[in-house]
mmCIF file of the protein (N, C-alpha, C, O) and its ligand, coordinates in Angstrom:
data_MODEL
# 
_entry.id   MODEL 
# 
loop_
_entity.id 
_entity.type 
_entity.pdbx_number_of_molecules 
1 polymer     1 
2 non-polymer 1 
# 
_entity_poly.entity_id                      1 
_entity_poly.type                           'polypeptide(L)' 
_entity_poly.nstd_linkage                   no 
_entity_poly.nstd_monomer                   no 
_entity_poly.pdbx_seq_one_letter_code       MAIDPVCKMDVNEATAKFTSEYKGKTYYFCAPGCKKLFERDPEAYLKGE 
_entity_poly.pdbx_seq_one_letter_code_can   MAIDPVCKMDVNEATAKFTSEYKGKTYYFCAPGCKKLFERDPEAYLKGE 
_entity_poly.pdbx_strand_id                 A 
# 
loop_
_entity_poly_seq.entity_id 
_entity_poly_seq.num 
_entity_poly_seq.mon_id 
_entity_poly_seq.hetero 
1 1  MET n 
1 2  ALA n 
1 3  ILE n 
1 4  ASP n 
1 5  PRO n 
1 6  VAL n 
1 7  CYS n 
1 8  LYS n 
1 9  MET n 
1 10 ASP n 
1 11 VAL n 
1 12 ASN n 
1 13 GLU n 
1 14 ALA n 
1 15 THR n 
1 16 ALA n 
1 17 LYS n 
1 18 PHE n 
1 19 THR n 
1 20 SER n 
1 21 GLU n 
1 22 TYR n 
1 23 LYS n 
1 24 GLY n 
1 25 LYS n 
1 26 THR n 
1 27 TYR n 
1 28 TYR n 
1 29 PHE n 
1 30 CYS n 
1 31 ALA n 
1 32 PRO n 
1 33 GLY n 
1 34 CYS n 
1 35 LYS n 
1 36 LYS n 
1 37 LEU n 
1 38 PHE n 
1 39 GLU n 
1 40 ARG n 
1 41 ASP n 
1 42 PRO n 
1 43 GLU n 
1 44 ALA n 
1 45 TYR n 
1 46 LEU n 
1 47 LYS n 
1 48 GLY n 
1 49 GLU n 
# 
loop_
_struct_asym.id 
_struct_asym.entity_id 
A 1 
B 2 
# 
loop_
_chem_comp.id 
_chem_comp.type 
_chem_comp.mon_nstd_flag 
ALA 'L-peptide linking' y 
ARG 'L-peptide linking' y 
ASN 'L-peptide linking' y 
ASP 'L-peptide linking' y 
CYS 'L-peptide linking' y 
GLU 'L-peptide linking' y 
GLY 'peptide linking'   y 
ILE 'L-peptide linking' y 
LEU 'L-peptide linking' y 
LYS 'L-peptide linking' y 
MET 'L-peptide linking' y 
PHE 'L-peptide linking' y 
PRO 'L-peptide linking' y 
SER 'L-peptide linking' y 
THR 'L-peptide linking' y 
TYR 'L-peptide linking' y 
VAL 'L-peptide linking' y 
ZN  non-polymer         . 
# 
_pdbx_entity_nonpoly.entity_id   2 
_pdbx_entity_nonpoly.name        ? 
_pdbx_entity_nonpoly.comp_id     ZN 
# 
_pdbx_nonpoly_scheme.asym_id         B 
_pdbx_nonpoly_scheme.entity_id       2 
_pdbx_nonpoly_scheme.mon_id          ZN 
_pdbx_nonpoly_scheme.ndb_seq_num     1 
_pdbx_nonpoly_scheme.pdb_seq_num     101 
_pdbx_nonpoly_scheme.auth_seq_num    101 
_pdbx_nonpoly_scheme.pdb_mon_id      ZN 
_pdbx_nonpoly_scheme.auth_mon_id     ZN 
_pdbx_nonpoly_scheme.pdb_strand_id   A 
_pdbx_nonpoly_scheme.pdb_ins_code    . 
# 
loop_
_atom_site.group_PDB 
_atom_site.id 
_atom_site.type_symbol 
_atom_site.label_atom_id 
_atom_site.label_alt_id 
_atom_site.label_comp_id 
_atom_site.label_asym_id 
_atom_site.label_entity_id 
_atom_site.label_seq_id 
_atom_site.pdbx_PDB_ins_code 
_atom_site.Cartn_x 
_atom_site.Cartn_y 
_atom_site.Cartn_z 
_atom_site.occupancy 
_atom_site.B_iso_or_equiv 
_atom_site.pdbx_formal_charge 
_atom_site.auth_seq_id 
_atom_site.auth_comp_id 
_atom_site.auth_asym_id 
_atom_site.auth_atom_id 
_atom_site.pdbx_PDB_model_num 
ATOM   1   N  N  . MET A 1 1  ? 0.831  -1.213 0.002   1.00 0.00 ? 1   MET A N  1 
ATOM   2   C  CA . MET A 1 1  ? 0.027  0.003  0.045   1.00 0.00 ? 1   MET A CA 1 
ATOM   3   C  C  . MET A 1 1  ? 0.892  1.251  -0.021  1.00 0.00 ? 1   MET A C  1 
ATOM   4   O  O  . MET A 1 1  ? 1.995  1.299  0.524   1.00 0.00 ? 1   MET A O  1 
ATOM   5   N  N  . ALA A 1 2  ? 0.371  2.240  -0.690  1.00 0.00 ? 2   ALA A N  1 
ATOM   6   C  CA . ALA A 1 2  ? 1.026  3.570  -0.684  1.00 0.00 ? 2   ALA A CA 1 
ATOM   7   C  C  . ALA A 1 2  ? 0.211  4.522  0.172   1.00 0.00 ? 2   ALA A C  1 
ATOM   8   O  O  . ALA A 1 2  ? -0.962 4.271  0.447   1.00 0.00 ? 2   ALA A O  1 
ATOM   9   N  N  . ILE A 1 3  ? 0.831  5.608  0.592   1.00 0.00 ? 3   ILE A N  1 
ATOM   10  C  CA . ILE A 1 3  ? 0.057  6.535  1.430   1.00 0.00 ? 3   ILE A CA 1 
ATOM   11  C  C  . ILE A 1 3  ? -0.145 7.811  0.637   1.00 0.00 ? 3   ILE A C  1 
ATOM   12  O  O  . ILE A 1 3  ? 0.776  8.401  0.074   1.00 0.00 ? 3   ILE A O  1 
ATOM   13  N  N  . ASP A 1 4  ? -1.428 8.201  0.629   1.00 0.00 ? 4   ASP A N  1 
ATOM   14  C  CA . ASP A 1 4  ? -1.861 9.463  0.022   1.00 0.00 ? 4   ASP A CA 1 
ATOM   15  C  C  . ASP A 1 4  ? -1.159 10.568 0.828   1.00 0.00 ? 4   ASP A C  1 
ATOM   16  O  O  . ASP A 1 4  ? -1.462 10.747 2.007   1.00 0.00 ? 4   ASP A O  1 
ATOM   17  N  N  . PRO A 1 5  ? -0.201 11.331 0.194   1.00 0.00 ? 5   PRO A N  1 
ATOM   18  C  CA . PRO A 1 5  ? 0.532  12.396 0.978   1.00 0.00 ? 5   PRO A CA 1 
ATOM   19  C  C  . PRO A 1 5  ? -0.313 13.509 1.422   1.00 0.00 ? 5   PRO A C  1 
ATOM   20  O  O  . PRO A 1 5  ? 0.096  14.275 2.295   1.00 0.00 ? 5   PRO A O  1 
ATOM   21  N  N  . VAL A 1 6  ? -1.493 13.654 0.866   1.00 0.00 ? 6   VAL A N  1 
ATOM   22  C  CA . VAL A 1 6  ? -2.349 14.764 1.224   1.00 0.00 ? 6   VAL A CA 1 
ATOM   23  C  C  . VAL A 1 6  ? -3.184 14.485 2.493   1.00 0.00 ? 6   VAL A C  1 
ATOM   24  O  O  . VAL A 1 6  ? -3.177 15.241 3.464   1.00 0.00 ? 6   VAL A O  1 
ATOM   25  N  N  . CYS A 1 7  ? -3.926 13.312 2.414   1.00 0.00 ? 7   CYS A N  1 
ATOM   26  C  CA . CYS A 1 7  ? -4.818 13.017 3.551   1.00 0.00 ? 7   CYS A CA 1 
ATOM   27  C  C  . CYS A 1 7  ? -4.319 11.891 4.386   1.00 0.00 ? 7   CYS A C  1 
ATOM   28  O  O  . CYS A 1 7  ? -4.941 11.556 5.394   1.00 0.00 ? 7   CYS A O  1 
ATOM   29  N  N  . LYS A 1 8  ? -3.137 11.242 3.985   1.00 0.00 ? 8   LYS A N  1 
ATOM   30  C  CA . LYS A 1 8  ? -2.528 10.151 4.716   1.00 0.00 ? 8   LYS A CA 1 
ATOM   31  C  C  . LYS A 1 8  ? -3.353 8.857  4.731   1.00 0.00 ? 8   LYS A C  1 
ATOM   32  O  O  . LYS A 1 8  ? -3.168 8.014  5.608   1.00 0.00 ? 8   LYS A O  1 
ATOM   33  N  N  . MET A 1 9  ? -4.210 8.711  3.815   1.00 0.00 ? 9   MET A N  1 
ATOM   34  C  CA . MET A 1 9  ? -4.965 7.479  3.685   1.00 0.00 ? 9   MET A CA 1 
ATOM   35  C  C  . MET A 1 9  ? -4.173 6.414  2.939   1.00 0.00 ? 9   MET A C  1 
ATOM   36  O  O  . MET A 1 9  ? -3.285 6.738  2.151   1.00 0.00 ? 9   MET A O  1 
ATOM   37  N  N  . ASP A 1 10 ? -4.477 5.189  3.176   1.00 0.00 ? 10  ASP A N  1 
ATOM   38  C  CA . ASP A 1 10 ? -3.785 4.091  2.419   1.00 0.00 ? 10  ASP A CA 1 
ATOM   39  C  C  . ASP A 1 10 ? -4.431 4.005  1.049   1.00 0.00 ? 10  ASP A C  1 
ATOM   40  O  O  . ASP A 1 10 ? -5.649 4.077  0.889   1.00 0.00 ? 10  ASP A O  1 
ATOM   41  N  N  . VAL A 1 11 ? -3.538 3.844  0.052   1.00 0.00 ? 11  VAL A N  1 
ATOM   42  C  CA . VAL A 1 11 ? -4.048 3.744  -1.305  1.00 0.00 ? 11  VAL A CA 1 
ATOM   43  C  C  . VAL A 1 11 ? -3.380 2.502  -1.977  1.00 0.00 ? 11  VAL A C  1 
ATOM   44  O  O  . VAL A 1 11 ? -2.156 2.374  -1.957  1.00 0.00 ? 11  VAL A O  1 
ATOM   45  N  N  . ASN A 1 12 ? -4.152 1.642  -2.538  1.00 0.00 ? 12  ASN A N  1 
ATOM   46  C  CA . ASN A 1 12 ? -3.646 0.474  -3.246  1.00 0.00 ? 12  ASN A CA 1 
ATOM   47  C  C  . ASN A 1 12 ? -3.060 0.896  -4.611  1.00 0.00 ? 12  ASN A C  1 
ATOM   48  O  O  . ASN A 1 12 ? -3.771 1.425  -5.465  1.00 0.00 ? 12  ASN A O  1 
ATOM   49  N  N  . GLU A 1 13 ? -1.764 0.652  -4.792  1.00 0.00 ? 13  GLU A N  1 
ATOM   50  C  CA . GLU A 1 13 ? -1.108 1.079  -6.052  1.00 0.00 ? 13  GLU A CA 1 
ATOM   51  C  C  . GLU A 1 13 ? -1.739 0.369  -7.247  1.00 0.00 ? 13  GLU A C  1 
ATOM   52  O  O  . GLU A 1 13 ? -1.830 0.950  -8.329  1.00 0.00 ? 13  GLU A O  1 
ATOM   53  N  N  . ALA A 1 14 ? -2.165 -0.847 -7.071  1.00 0.00 ? 14  ALA A N  1 
ATOM   54  C  CA . ALA A 1 14 ? -2.671 -1.670 -8.159  1.00 0.00 ? 14  ALA A CA 1 
ATOM   55  C  C  . ALA A 1 14 ? -3.990 -1.114 -8.715  1.00 0.00 ? 14  ALA A C  1 
ATOM   56  O  O  . ALA A 1 14 ? -4.302 -1.305 -9.891  1.00 0.00 ? 14  ALA A O  1 
ATOM   57  N  N  . THR A 1 15 ? -4.745 -0.441 -7.879  1.00 0.00 ? 15  THR A N  1 
ATOM   58  C  CA . THR A 1 15 ? -6.101 -0.013 -8.286  1.00 0.00 ? 15  THR A CA 1 
ATOM   59  C  C  . THR A 1 15 ? -6.214 1.476  -8.269  1.00 0.00 ? 15  THR A C  1 
ATOM   60  O  O  . THR A 1 15 ? -7.274 2.012  -8.593  1.00 0.00 ? 15  THR A O  1 
ATOM   61  N  N  . ALA A 1 16 ? -5.168 2.169  -7.906  1.00 0.00 ? 16  ALA A N  1 
ATOM   62  C  CA . ALA A 1 16 ? -5.223 3.638  -7.755  1.00 0.00 ? 16  ALA A CA 1 
ATOM   63  C  C  . ALA A 1 16 ? -5.523 4.282  -9.088  1.00 0.00 ? 16  ALA A C  1 
ATOM   64  O  O  . ALA A 1 16 ? -4.852 4.006  -10.082 1.00 0.00 ? 16  ALA A O  1 
ATOM   65  N  N  . LYS A 1 17 ? -6.544 5.155  -9.117  1.00 0.00 ? 17  LYS A N  1 
ATOM   66  C  CA . LYS A 1 17 ? -6.901 5.895  -10.336 1.00 0.00 ? 17  LYS A CA 1 
ATOM   67  C  C  . LYS A 1 17 ? -6.217 7.216  -10.380 1.00 0.00 ? 17  LYS A C  1 
ATOM   68  O  O  . LYS A 1 17 ? -6.079 7.801  -11.455 1.00 0.00 ? 17  LYS A O  1 
ATOM   69  N  N  . PHE A 1 18 ? -5.792 7.701  -9.277  1.00 0.00 ? 18  PHE A N  1 
ATOM   70  C  CA . PHE A 1 18 ? -5.238 9.089  -9.244  1.00 0.00 ? 18  PHE A CA 1 
ATOM   71  C  C  . PHE A 1 18 ? -3.778 9.009  -8.841  1.00 0.00 ? 18  PHE A C  1 
ATOM   72  O  O  . PHE A 1 18 ? -3.462 8.707  -7.691  1.00 0.00 ? 18  PHE A O  1 
ATOM   73  N  N  . THR A 1 19 ? -2.881 9.282  -9.792  1.00 0.00 ? 19  THR A N  1 
ATOM   74  C  CA . THR A 1 19 ? -1.455 9.307  -9.511  1.00 0.00 ? 19  THR A CA 1 
ATOM   75  C  C  . THR A 1 19 ? -0.838 10.544 -10.084 1.00 0.00 ? 19  THR A C  1 
ATOM   76  O  O  . THR A 1 19 ? -1.372 11.191 -10.986 1.00 0.00 ? 19  THR A O  1 
ATOM   77  N  N  . SER A 1 20 ? 0.325  10.855 -9.521  1.00 0.00 ? 20  SER A N  1 
ATOM   78  C  CA . SER A 1 20 ? 1.071  12.002 -9.974  1.00 0.00 ? 20  SER A CA 1 
ATOM   79  C  C  . SER A 1 20 ? 2.571  11.722 -9.842  1.00 0.00 ? 20  SER A C  1 
ATOM   80  O  O  . SER A 1 20 ? 3.011  11.114 -8.866  1.00 0.00 ? 20  SER A O  1 
ATOM   81  N  N  . GLU A 1 21 ? 3.322  12.153 -10.798 1.00 0.00 ? 21  GLU A N  1 
ATOM   82  C  CA . GLU A 1 21 ? 4.767  11.994 -10.691 1.00 0.00 ? 21  GLU A CA 1 
ATOM   83  C  C  . GLU A 1 21 ? 5.406  13.292 -10.274 1.00 0.00 ? 21  GLU A C  1 
ATOM   84  O  O  . GLU A 1 21 ? 5.100  14.358 -10.808 1.00 0.00 ? 21  GLU A O  1 
ATOM   85  N  N  . TYR A 1 22 ? 6.320  13.187 -9.291  1.00 0.00 ? 22  TYR A N  1 
ATOM   86  C  CA . TYR A 1 22 ? 6.985  14.405 -8.876  1.00 0.00 ? 22  TYR A CA 1 
ATOM   87  C  C  . TYR A 1 22 ? 8.458  14.013 -8.542  1.00 0.00 ? 22  TYR A C  1 
ATOM   88  O  O  . TYR A 1 22 ? 8.725  13.158 -7.697  1.00 0.00 ? 22  TYR A O  1 
ATOM   89  N  N  . LYS A 1 23 ? 9.358  14.668 -9.232  1.00 0.00 ? 23  LYS A N  1 
ATOM   90  C  CA . LYS A 1 23 ? 10.811 14.425 -9.032  1.00 0.00 ? 23  LYS A CA 1 
ATOM   91  C  C  . LYS A 1 23 ? 11.101 12.942 -9.182  1.00 0.00 ? 23  LYS A C  1 
ATOM   92  O  O  . LYS A 1 23 ? 11.862 12.386 -8.389  1.00 0.00 ? 23  LYS A O  1 
ATOM   93  N  N  . GLY A 1 24 ? 10.509 12.280 -10.189 1.00 0.00 ? 24  GLY A N  1 
ATOM   94  C  CA . GLY A 1 24 ? 10.807 10.876 -10.548 1.00 0.00 ? 24  GLY A CA 1 
ATOM   95  C  C  . GLY A 1 24 ? 10.136 9.871  -9.644  1.00 0.00 ? 24  GLY A C  1 
ATOM   96  O  O  . GLY A 1 24 ? 10.378 8.671  -9.777  1.00 0.00 ? 24  GLY A O  1 
ATOM   97  N  N  . LYS A 1 25 ? 9.293  10.327 -8.721  1.00 0.00 ? 25  LYS A N  1 
ATOM   98  C  CA . LYS A 1 25 ? 8.596  9.402  -7.830  1.00 0.00 ? 25  LYS A CA 1 
ATOM   99  C  C  . LYS A 1 25 ? 7.162  9.478  -8.102  1.00 0.00 ? 25  LYS A C  1 
ATOM   100 O  O  . LYS A 1 25 ? 6.641  10.555 -8.392  1.00 0.00 ? 25  LYS A O  1 
ATOM   101 N  N  . THR A 1 26 ? 6.460  8.329  -8.019  1.00 0.00 ? 26  THR A N  1 
ATOM   102 C  CA . THR A 1 26 ? 5.034  8.322  -8.220  1.00 0.00 ? 26  THR A CA 1 
ATOM   103 C  C  . THR A 1 26 ? 4.288  8.374  -6.923  1.00 0.00 ? 26  THR A C  1 
ATOM   104 O  O  . THR A 1 26 ? 4.598  7.611  -6.008  1.00 0.00 ? 26  THR A O  1 
ATOM   105 N  N  . TYR A 1 27 ? 3.298  9.260  -6.805  1.00 0.00 ? 27  TYR A N  1 
ATOM   106 C  CA . TYR A 1 27 ? 2.482  9.389  -5.586  1.00 0.00 ? 27  TYR A CA 1 
ATOM   107 C  C  . TYR A 1 27 ? 1.050  8.950  -5.979  1.00 0.00 ? 27  TYR A C  1 
ATOM   108 O  O  . TYR A 1 27 ? 0.594  9.114  -7.111  1.00 0.00 ? 27  TYR A O  1 
ATOM   109 N  N  . TYR A 1 28 ? 0.375  8.376  -4.947  1.00 0.00 ? 28  TYR A N  1 
ATOM   110 C  CA . TYR A 1 28 ? -0.963 7.862  -5.199  1.00 0.00 ? 28  TYR A CA 1 
ATOM   111 C  C  . TYR A 1 28 ? -1.982 8.608  -4.344  1.00 0.00 ? 28  TYR A C  1 
ATOM   112 O  O  . TYR A 1 28 ? -1.702 8.962  -3.199  1.00 0.00 ? 28  TYR A O  1 
ATOM   113 N  N  . PHE A 1 29 ? -3.135 8.837  -4.893  1.00 0.00 ? 29  PHE A N  1 
ATOM   114 C  CA . PHE A 1 29 ? -4.138 9.580  -4.190  1.00 0.00 ? 29  PHE A CA 1 
ATOM   115 C  C  . PHE A 1 29 ? -5.471 8.896  -4.168  1.00 0.00 ? 29  PHE A C  1 
ATOM   116 O  O  . PHE A 1 29 ? -5.796 8.106  -5.054  1.00 0.00 ? 29  PHE A O  1 
ATOM   117 N  N  . CYS A 1 30 ? -6.266 9.210  -3.122  1.00 0.00 ? 30  CYS A N  1 
ATOM   118 C  CA . CYS A 1 30 ? -7.523 8.512  -2.950  1.00 0.00 ? 30  CYS A CA 1 
ATOM   119 C  C  . CYS A 1 30 ? -8.612 9.187  -3.827  1.00 0.00 ? 30  CYS A C  1 
ATOM   120 O  O  . CYS A 1 30 ? -9.625 8.566  -4.145  1.00 0.00 ? 30  CYS A O  1 
ATOM   121 N  N  . ALA A 1 31 ? -8.390 10.459 -4.209  1.00 0.00 ? 31  ALA A N  1 
ATOM   122 C  CA . ALA A 1 31 ? -9.469 11.176 -4.912  1.00 0.00 ? 31  ALA A CA 1 
ATOM   123 C  C  . ALA A 1 31 ? -8.786 12.253 -5.745  1.00 0.00 ? 31  ALA A C  1 
ATOM   124 O  O  . ALA A 1 31 ? -7.652 12.654 -5.483  1.00 0.00 ? 31  ALA A O  1 
ATOM   125 N  N  . PRO A 1 32 ? -9.529 12.710 -6.774  1.00 0.00 ? 32  PRO A N  1 
ATOM   126 C  CA . PRO A 1 32 ? -8.934 13.770 -7.621  1.00 0.00 ? 32  PRO A CA 1 
ATOM   127 C  C  . PRO A 1 32 ? -8.675 15.061 -6.868  1.00 0.00 ? 32  PRO A C  1 
ATOM   128 O  O  . PRO A 1 32 ? -7.785 15.822 -7.248  1.00 0.00 ? 32  PRO A O  1 
ATOM   129 N  N  . GLY A 1 33 ? -9.423 15.326 -5.819  1.00 0.00 ? 33  GLY A N  1 
ATOM   130 C  CA . GLY A 1 33 ? -9.186 16.537 -5.046  1.00 0.00 ? 33  GLY A CA 1 
ATOM   131 C  C  . GLY A 1 33 ? -7.820 16.498 -4.378  1.00 0.00 ? 33  GLY A C  1 
ATOM   132 O  O  . GLY A 1 33 ? -7.134 17.517 -4.305  1.00 0.00 ? 33  GLY A O  1 
ATOM   133 N  N  . CYS A 1 34 ? -7.418 15.317 -3.887  1.00 0.00 ? 34  CYS A N  1 
ATOM   134 C  CA . CYS A 1 34 ? -6.115 15.176 -3.236  1.00 0.00 ? 34  CYS A CA 1 
ATOM   135 C  C  . CYS A 1 34 ? -4.979 15.384 -4.245  1.00 0.00 ? 34  CYS A C  1 
ATOM   136 O  O  . CYS A 1 34 ? -3.987 16.057 -3.965  1.00 0.00 ? 34  CYS A O  1 
ATOM   137 N  N  . LYS A 1 35 ? -5.164 14.773 -5.450  1.00 0.00 ? 35  LYS A N  1 
ATOM   138 C  CA . LYS A 1 35 ? -4.197 14.922 -6.482  1.00 0.00 ? 35  LYS A CA 1 
ATOM   139 C  C  . LYS A 1 35 ? -3.965 16.421 -6.885  1.00 0.00 ? 35  LYS A C  1 
ATOM   140 O  O  . LYS A 1 35 ? -2.844 16.900 -7.057  1.00 0.00 ? 35  LYS A O  1 
ATOM   141 N  N  . LYS A 1 36 ? -5.069 17.067 -7.008  1.00 0.00 ? 36  LYS A N  1 
ATOM   142 C  CA . LYS A 1 36 ? -5.067 18.500 -7.363  1.00 0.00 ? 36  LYS A CA 1 
ATOM   143 C  C  . LYS A 1 36 ? -4.301 19.357 -6.305  1.00 0.00 ? 36  LYS A C  1 
ATOM   144 O  O  . LYS A 1 36 ? -3.484 20.222 -6.619  1.00 0.00 ? 36  LYS A O  1 
ATOM   145 N  N  . LEU A 1 37 ? -4.626 19.051 -5.077  1.00 0.00 ? 37  LEU A N  1 
ATOM   146 C  CA . LEU A 1 37 ? -3.964 19.822 -3.993  1.00 0.00 ? 37  LEU A CA 1 
ATOM   147 C  C  . LEU A 1 37 ? -2.446 19.544 -3.998  1.00 0.00 ? 37  LEU A C  1 
ATOM   148 O  O  . LEU A 1 37 ? -1.634 20.455 -3.838  1.00 0.00 ? 37  LEU A O  1 
ATOM   149 N  N  . PHE A 1 38 ? -2.100 18.299 -4.182  1.00 0.00 ? 38  PHE A N  1 
ATOM   150 C  CA . PHE A 1 38 ? -0.641 17.912 -4.194  1.00 0.00 ? 38  PHE A CA 1 
ATOM   151 C  C  . PHE A 1 38 ? 0.032  18.615 -5.323  1.00 0.00 ? 38  PHE A C  1 
ATOM   152 O  O  . PHE A 1 38 ? 1.095  19.205 -5.131  1.00 0.00 ? 38  PHE A O  1 
ATOM   153 N  N  . GLU A 1 39 ? -0.565 18.577 -6.543  1.00 0.00 ? 39  GLU A N  1 
ATOM   154 C  CA . GLU A 1 39 ? 0.103  19.170 -7.685  1.00 0.00 ? 39  GLU A CA 1 
ATOM   155 C  C  . GLU A 1 39 ? 0.241  20.685 -7.610  1.00 0.00 ? 39  GLU A C  1 
ATOM   156 O  O  . GLU A 1 39 ? 1.138  21.270 -8.219  1.00 0.00 ? 39  GLU A O  1 
ATOM   157 N  N  . ARG A 1 40 ? -0.625 21.290 -6.884  1.00 0.00 ? 40  ARG A N  1 
ATOM   158 C  CA . ARG A 1 40 ? -0.544 22.728 -6.662  1.00 0.00 ? 40  ARG A CA 1 
ATOM   159 C  C  . ARG A 1 40 ? 0.605  23.139 -5.845  1.00 0.00 ? 40  ARG A C  1 
ATOM   160 O  O  . ARG A 1 40 ? 1.201  24.189 -6.086  1.00 0.00 ? 40  ARG A O  1 
ATOM   161 N  N  . ASP A 1 41 ? 0.964  22.295 -4.817  1.00 0.00 ? 41  ASP A N  1 
ATOM   162 C  CA . ASP A 1 41 ? 2.091  22.640 -3.998  1.00 0.00 ? 41  ASP A CA 1 
ATOM   163 C  C  . ASP A 1 41 ? 2.661  21.361 -3.373  1.00 0.00 ? 41  ASP A C  1 
ATOM   164 O  O  . ASP A 1 41 ? 2.503  21.113 -2.177  1.00 0.00 ? 41  ASP A O  1 
ATOM   165 N  N  . PRO A 1 42 ? 3.329  20.557 -4.210  1.00 0.00 ? 42  PRO A N  1 
ATOM   166 C  CA . PRO A 1 42 ? 3.876  19.231 -3.734  1.00 0.00 ? 42  PRO A CA 1 
ATOM   167 C  C  . PRO A 1 42 ? 4.814  19.348 -2.458  1.00 0.00 ? 42  PRO A C  1 
ATOM   168 O  O  . PRO A 1 42 ? 4.772  18.502 -1.565  1.00 0.00 ? 42  PRO A O  1 
ATOM   169 N  N  . GLU A 1 43 ? 5.603  20.367 -2.426  1.00 0.00 ? 43  GLU A N  1 
ATOM   170 C  CA . GLU A 1 43 ? 6.599  20.469 -1.306  1.00 0.00 ? 43  GLU A CA 1 
ATOM   171 C  C  . GLU A 1 43 ? 5.869  20.550 0.007   1.00 0.00 ? 43  GLU A C  1 
ATOM   172 O  O  . GLU A 1 43 ? 6.335  20.023 1.017   1.00 0.00 ? 43  GLU A O  1 
ATOM   173 N  N  . ALA A 1 44 ? 4.703  21.218 0.003   1.00 0.00 ? 44  ALA A N  1 
ATOM   174 C  CA . ALA A 1 44 ? 3.984  21.401 1.289   1.00 0.00 ? 44  ALA A CA 1 
ATOM   175 C  C  . ALA A 1 44 ? 3.593  20.084 1.857   1.00 0.00 ? 44  ALA A C  1 
ATOM   176 O  O  . ALA A 1 44 ? 3.495  19.969 3.078   1.00 0.00 ? 44  ALA A O  1 
ATOM   177 N  N  . TYR A 1 45 ? 3.353  19.033 1.023   1.00 0.00 ? 45  TYR A N  1 
ATOM   178 C  CA . TYR A 1 45 ? 2.890  17.778 1.513   1.00 0.00 ? 45  TYR A CA 1 
ATOM   179 C  C  . TYR A 1 45 ? 4.018  16.769 1.706   1.00 0.00 ? 45  TYR A C  1 
ATOM   180 O  O  . TYR A 1 45 ? 3.805  15.711 2.299   1.00 0.00 ? 45  TYR A O  1 
ATOM   181 N  N  . LEU A 1 46 ? 5.252  17.093 1.199   1.00 0.00 ? 46  LEU A N  1 
ATOM   182 C  CA . LEU A 1 46 ? 6.322  16.182 1.302   1.00 0.00 ? 46  LEU A CA 1 
ATOM   183 C  C  . LEU A 1 46 ? 7.260  16.567 2.449   1.00 0.00 ? 46  LEU A C  1 
ATOM   184 O  O  . LEU A 1 46 ? 8.114  15.778 2.853   1.00 0.00 ? 46  LEU A O  1 
ATOM   185 N  N  . LYS A 1 47 ? 7.101  17.737 2.947   1.00 0.00 ? 47  LYS A N  1 
ATOM   186 C  CA . LYS A 1 47 ? 7.986  18.207 4.023   1.00 0.00 ? 47  LYS A CA 1 
ATOM   187 C  C  . LYS A 1 47 ? 8.093  17.256 5.246   1.00 0.00 ? 47  LYS A C  1 
ATOM   188 O  O  . LYS A 1 47 ? 9.165  17.072 5.822   1.00 0.00 ? 47  LYS A O  1 
ATOM   189 N  N  . GLY A 1 48 ? 6.947  16.669 5.609   1.00 0.00 ? 48  GLY A N  1 
ATOM   190 C  CA . GLY A 1 48 ? 6.918  15.861 6.811   1.00 0.00 ? 48  GLY A CA 1 
ATOM   191 C  C  . GLY A 1 48 ? 7.531  14.476 6.641   1.00 0.00 ? 48  GLY A C  1 
ATOM   192 O  O  . GLY A 1 48 ? 7.633  13.737 7.621   1.00 0.00 ? 48  GLY A O  1 
ATOM   193 N  N  . GLU A 1 49 ? 7.956  14.088 5.394   1.00 0.00 ? 49  GLU A N  1 
ATOM   194 C  CA . GLU A 1 49 ? 8.396  12.746 5.231   1.00 0.00 ? 49  GLU A CA 1 
ATOM   195 C  C  . GLU A 1 49 ? 9.700  12.408 5.863   1.00 0.00 ? 49  GLU A C  1 
ATOM   196 O  O  . GLU A 1 49 ? 10.154 11.267 5.770   1.00 0.00 ? 49  GLU A O  1 
HETATM 197 ZN ZN . ZN  B 2 .  ? -6.655 11.616 -0.155  1.00 0.00 2 101 ZN  A ZN 1 
# 
């Protein structure tokens, strides 16, 4: 399982419909809204990692 960096929900990579690539890494999202938020400001959601 991957973790949605926006809402911290578990996302199954195999069935994830919403993905985004950032700096060569693929991120998975539970919903289009999370993907949109992430793409608007990826660094804000990756800081805590
Ligand atoms: Zn989410």
